[in-house]
mmCIF file of the N, C-alpha and C atoms, coordinates in Angstrom:
data_MODEL
# 
_entry.id   MODEL 
# 
loop_
_atom_site.group_PDB 
_atom_site.id 
_atom_site.type_symbol 
_atom_site.label_atom_id 
_atom_site.label_alt_id 
_atom_site.label_comp_id 
_atom_site.label_asym_id 
_atom_site.label_entity_id 
_atom_site.label_seq_id 
_atom_site.pdbx_PDB_ins_code 
_atom_site.Cartn_x 
_atom_site.Cartn_y 
_atom_site.Cartn_z 
_atom_site.occupancy 
_atom_site.B_iso_or_equiv 
_atom_site.pdbx_formal_charge 
_atom_site.auth_seq_id 
_atom_site.auth_comp_id 
_atom_site.auth_asym_id 
_atom_site.auth_atom_id 
_atom_site.pdbx_PDB_model_num 
ATOM 1  N N  . UNK A 1 1  ? 31.569 -56.258 1.616  1.00 0.00 ? 1  UNK A N  1 
ATOM 2  C CA . UNK A 1 1  ? 31.794 -54.994 2.374  1.00 0.00 ? 1  UNK A CA 1 
ATOM 3  C C  . UNK A 1 1  ? 32.594 -55.215 3.502  1.00 0.00 ? 1  UNK A C  1 
ATOM 4  N N  . UNK A 1 2  ? 32.680 -56.604 4.031  1.00 0.00 ? 2  UNK A N  1 
ATOM 5  C CA . UNK A 1 2  ? 33.469 -56.838 5.069  1.00 0.00 ? 2  UNK A CA 1 
ATOM 6  C C  . UNK A 1 2  ? 34.920 -56.645 4.708  1.00 0.00 ? 2  UNK A C  1 
ATOM 7  N N  . UNK A 1 3  ? 35.341 -57.065 3.429  1.00 0.00 ? 3  UNK A N  1 
ATOM 8  C CA . UNK A 1 3  ? 36.552 -57.043 3.006  1.00 0.00 ? 3  UNK A CA 1 
ATOM 9  C C  . UNK A 1 3  ? 36.875 -55.588 3.012  1.00 0.00 ? 3  UNK A C  1 
ATOM 10 N N  . UNK A 1 4  ? 35.953 -54.608 2.648  1.00 0.00 ? 4  UNK A N  1 
ATOM 11 C CA . UNK A 1 4  ? 36.387 -53.265 2.843  1.00 0.00 ? 4  UNK A CA 1 
ATOM 12 C C  . UNK A 1 4  ? 36.408 -52.844 4.022  1.00 0.00 ? 4  UNK A C  1 
ATOM 13 N N  . UNK A 1 5  ? 35.877 -53.194 5.046  1.00 0.00 ? 5  UNK A N  1 
ATOM 14 C CA . UNK A 1 5  ? 36.273 -52.844 6.365  1.00 0.00 ? 5  UNK A CA 1 
ATOM 15 C C  . UNK A 1 5  ? 37.473 -53.445 6.913  1.00 0.00 ? 5  UNK A C  1 
ATOM 16 N N  . UNK A 1 6  ? 37.758 -54.585 6.386  1.00 0.00 ? 6  UNK A N  1 
ATOM 17 C CA . UNK A 1 6  ? 39.085 -55.028 6.822  1.00 0.00 ? 6  UNK A CA 1 
ATOM 18 C C  . UNK A 1 6  ? 40.375 -54.405 6.331  1.00 0.00 ? 6  UNK A C  1 
ATOM 19 N N  . UNK A 1 7  ? 40.002 -54.052 5.078  1.00 0.00 ? 7  UNK A N  1 
ATOM 20 C CA . UNK A 1 7  ? 41.155 -53.153 4.416  1.00 0.00 ? 7  UNK A CA 1 
ATOM 21 C C  . UNK A 1 7  ? 41.339 -51.811 5.194  1.00 0.00 ? 7  UNK A C  1 
ATOM 22 N N  . UNK A 1 8  ? 40.271 -51.391 5.609  1.00 0.00 ? 8  UNK A N  1 
ATOM 23 C CA . UNK A 1 8  ? 40.398 -50.099 6.275  1.00 0.00 ? 8  UNK A CA 1 
ATOM 24 C C  . UNK A 1 8  ? 41.026 -50.326 7.718  1.00 0.00 ? 8  UNK A C  1 
ATOM 25 N N  . UNK A 1 9  ? 40.644 -51.385 8.390  1.00 0.00 ? 9  UNK A N  1 
ATOM 26 C CA . UNK A 1 9  ? 41.433 -51.656 9.574  1.00 0.00 ? 9  UNK A CA 1 
ATOM 27 C C  . UNK A 1 9  ? 43.095 -51.655 9.517  1.00 0.00 ? 9  UNK A C  1 
ATOM 28 N N  . UNK A 1 10 ? 43.297 -52.528 8.348  1.00 0.00 ? 10 UNK A N  1 
ATOM 29 C CA . UNK A 1 10 ? 44.566 -52.933 8.054  1.00 0.00 ? 10 UNK A CA 1 
ATOM 30 C C  . UNK A 1 10 ? 45.488 -51.464 7.761  1.00 0.00 ? 10 UNK A C  1 
ATOM 31 N N  . UNK A 1 11 ? 44.877 -50.684 7.024  1.00 0.00 ? 11 UNK A N  1 
ATOM 32 C CA . UNK A 1 11 ? 45.357 -49.266 6.643  1.00 0.00 ? 11 UNK A CA 1 
ATOM 33 C C  . UNK A 1 11 ? 45.612 -48.640 7.957  1.00 0.00 ? 11 UNK A C  1 
ATOM 34 N N  . UNK A 1 12 ? 44.533 -48.743 8.865  1.00 0.00 ? 12 UNK A N  1 
ATOM 35 C CA . UNK A 1 12 ? 44.825 -47.867 10.063 1.00 0.00 ? 12 UNK A CA 1 
ATOM 36 C C  . UNK A 1 12 ? 45.965 -48.234 11.041 1.00 0.00 ? 12 UNK A C  1 
ATOM 37 N N  . UNK A 1 13 ? 45.993 -49.580 10.917 1.00 0.00 ? 13 UNK A N  1 
ATOM 38 C CA . UNK A 1 13 ? 46.922 -50.129 11.886 1.00 0.00 ? 13 UNK A CA 1 
ATOM 39 C C  . UNK A 1 13 ? 48.330 -50.032 11.175 1.00 0.00 ? 13 UNK A C  1 
ATOM 40 N N  . UNK A 1 14 ? 48.521 -49.892 9.790  1.00 0.00 ? 14 UNK A N  1 
ATOM 41 C CA . UNK A 1 14 ? 49.702 -49.499 9.242  1.00 0.00 ? 14 UNK A CA 1 
ATOM 42 C C  . UNK A 1 14 ? 49.938 -48.001 9.303  1.00 0.00 ? 14 UNK A C  1 
ATOM 43 N N  . UNK A 1 15 ? 49.012 -47.270 9.609  1.00 0.00 ? 15 UNK A N  1 
ATOM 44 C CA . UNK A 1 15 ? 49.367 -45.780 9.870  1.00 0.00 ? 15 UNK A CA 1 
ATOM 45 C C  . UNK A 1 15 ? 49.967 -45.675 11.249 1.00 0.00 ? 15 UNK A C  1 
ATOM 46 N N  . UNK A 1 16 ? 49.450 -46.435 12.068 1.00 0.00 ? 16 UNK A N  1 
ATOM 47 C CA . UNK A 1 16 ? 49.843 -46.305 13.508 1.00 0.00 ? 16 UNK A CA 1 
ATOM 48 C C  . UNK A 1 16 ? 51.320 -46.717 13.406 1.00 0.00 ? 16 UNK A C  1 
ATOM 49 N N  . UNK A 1 17 ? 51.617 -47.694 12.674 1.00 0.00 ? 17 UNK A N  1 
ATOM 50 C CA . UNK A 1 17 ? 53.075 -48.370 12.769 1.00 0.00 ? 17 UNK A CA 1 
ATOM 51 C C  . UNK A 1 17 ? 53.910 -47.343 12.250 1.00 0.00 ? 17 UNK A C  1 
ATOM 52 N N  . UNK A 1 18 ? 53.452 -46.621 10.955 1.00 0.00 ? 18 UNK A N  1 
ATOM 53 C CA . UNK A 1 18 ? 54.424 -45.569 10.609 1.00 0.00 ? 18 UNK A CA 1 
ATOM 54 C C  . UNK A 1 18 ? 54.670 -44.540 11.551 1.00 0.00 ? 18 UNK A C  1 
ATOM 55 N N  . UNK A 1 19 ? 53.542 -43.930 12.105 1.00 0.00 ? 19 UNK A N  1 
ATOM 56 C CA . UNK A 1 19 ? 53.405 -42.762 13.189 1.00 0.00 ? 19 UNK A CA 1 
ATOM 57 C C  . UNK A 1 19 ? 54.472 -43.247 14.230 1.00 0.00 ? 19 UNK A C  1 
ATOM 58 N N  . UNK A 1 20 ? 54.379 -44.607 14.930 1.00 0.00 ? 20 UNK A N  1 
ATOM 59 C CA . UNK A 1 20 ? 55.225 -44.924 15.882 1.00 0.00 ? 20 UNK A CA 1 
ATOM 60 C C  . UNK A 1 20 ? 56.435 -45.168 15.538 1.00 0.00 ? 20 UNK A C  1 
ATOM 61 N N  . UNK A 1 21 ? 56.918 -45.333 14.389 1.00 0.00 ? 21 UNK A N  1 
ATOM 62 C CA . UNK A 1 21 ? 58.337 -45.506 13.840 1.00 0.00 ? 21 UNK A CA 1 
ATOM 63 C C  . UNK A 1 21 ? 58.911 -43.971 13.668 1.00 0.00 ? 21 UNK A C  1 
ATOM 64 N N  . UNK A 1 22 ? 58.263 -43.063 13.453 1.00 0.00 ? 22 UNK A N  1 
ATOM 65 C CA . UNK A 1 22 ? 58.840 -41.815 13.012 1.00 0.00 ? 22 UNK A CA 1 
ATOM 66 C C  . UNK A 1 22 ? 59.345 -41.079 14.353 1.00 0.00 ? 22 UNK A C  1 
# 
């Protein structure tokens, strides 16, 4: 379960990076 939460957190951060670069 913790691994899934971590994956979601990483995906969220990656989304912010993509939005910031655009």
